[in-house]
N, C-alpha and C positions, 0 to 999 in steps of 0.2 A: 751214806745220810747226807741231807740238802742241809748247803749249809743257809741261815740265816740273818740274811742283815739288818742290824741296827742302826745307823745312820750314816753320814756322810763325812767325809774326810778333811780336814783342817791344813793348814788353808787348804782353802776348795782346789780340786783338779779333775780333771778330766778323762774319761776312760777315749778309748781305740774310737767309738763309735761314739763318741761328741755327752754324752750323759757323765756324771757326777761319778768319782769316783768314793762306794765305800767302801765304812769296815763292816765286815761281818762276826759271829760272834764266837771266831779263830781269832780275833782283836780286842777280846775284854777285855785287858788291861790295858792298852792304848787309848780304850774310851774311855774309860778310870782317869788318866792318867790326862788326857784332852780335856776330862769336867772337871778335874783334879787345880787344873789351872786356870780355867775358867771362872772357879772359885775365887781363887787366888787373889787371882789382876783383876780381878771387874770391882768397880770402885761400888760402890753402896749412894744408891738411887739412878746411876749406870743404865742399868738393865731400866724399860718404863714400863712393861709387865709387873715388876714386881721391886718392890722399890733396898727393903730389907739383903738382898740376892749381891751376893761377894764382899770381901775380905780387905780391899786396897790395899791390897801388901805391899804393891811398891808405891802409893807414896807413904806408906807406914813408915816404909826403911831406910824414905830420904829424907824425913826427919831430924829434927836436929839429934845428933845421936842421946844426947841424956836426953832428951825427948821419950824414947825409945824405955816400953815397960814388956821386955821379951813374956810375959805372963797376961798381959794382957792382950797382946797380942797370937800366943797362945789359946787363949779364951776363944776370942773370934776365930780363931780359923777349929775350933774344932765345933763350937759350934754352929757353923757354918755348913763343914762336912755334914754335921747329923742329923743339919736340912736338909738339902740338896744335896747328900752323896749314902742315906741311908744304904746303901747295895756293900757299903766296906764297914768296917771298923777302925778306929784308928788305934794303932798299938803307941805310936810316940811323934811330935815332933820337936825340928831341931831345926834351929833359929842360931848360925854362923853368922856374928855382925864384922867378919874382919871389913874394913881400908878397902881392901883390894877384890874377896869376889867377897859379895857377900850370896849366903845363901840358905834355904829352906828344904829340909829333908823332912819327908813321909814316909813310918812305914805303918802299915795298912796290910790287912788280909778281905781279900776279894770275903765275900761271903756265901760266894756262888760254890766256888770252888773251893775256899779254906783253903790261897797260895797267902802267902806275905810276898810283897812285895814291896820295894821301896822308893820315892818317887822323889825325888831332887831338882830342884830348880834354881839355878844360879841366877842371879842381877848384873849384866855385863856394864862395866862405867857409863855414862855419857845416857841407860833409855832414860827416854819421857816418865818423868815419873808424875804422868797425872792421869 
């Protein structure tokens, strides 16, 4: 069976022929995780063609600890994923807000394959919250 190429790899890389490296249908989970990361980290208004796109998670996480409302962040994440990643079913969103390594974990099902997956996004010290 011939592979179906879906999208370019990020960060952009070139193959030996000077073309962009591509993700194919065997890389479906990698593509989904890349899309989830983009949705979580894009600040609303940053994407010119759709000012509603993005959670802006980095900015939210680096606000004062007392100002963080986990339920509103979870709701925002769920709404964004329903809108911009309709090919997954989110089972759980977990925010771990310790000072050393804040982390978000998503458990989801890939609708096309019915596979359960986990995506973890860690926030390192010194990340630019913009």
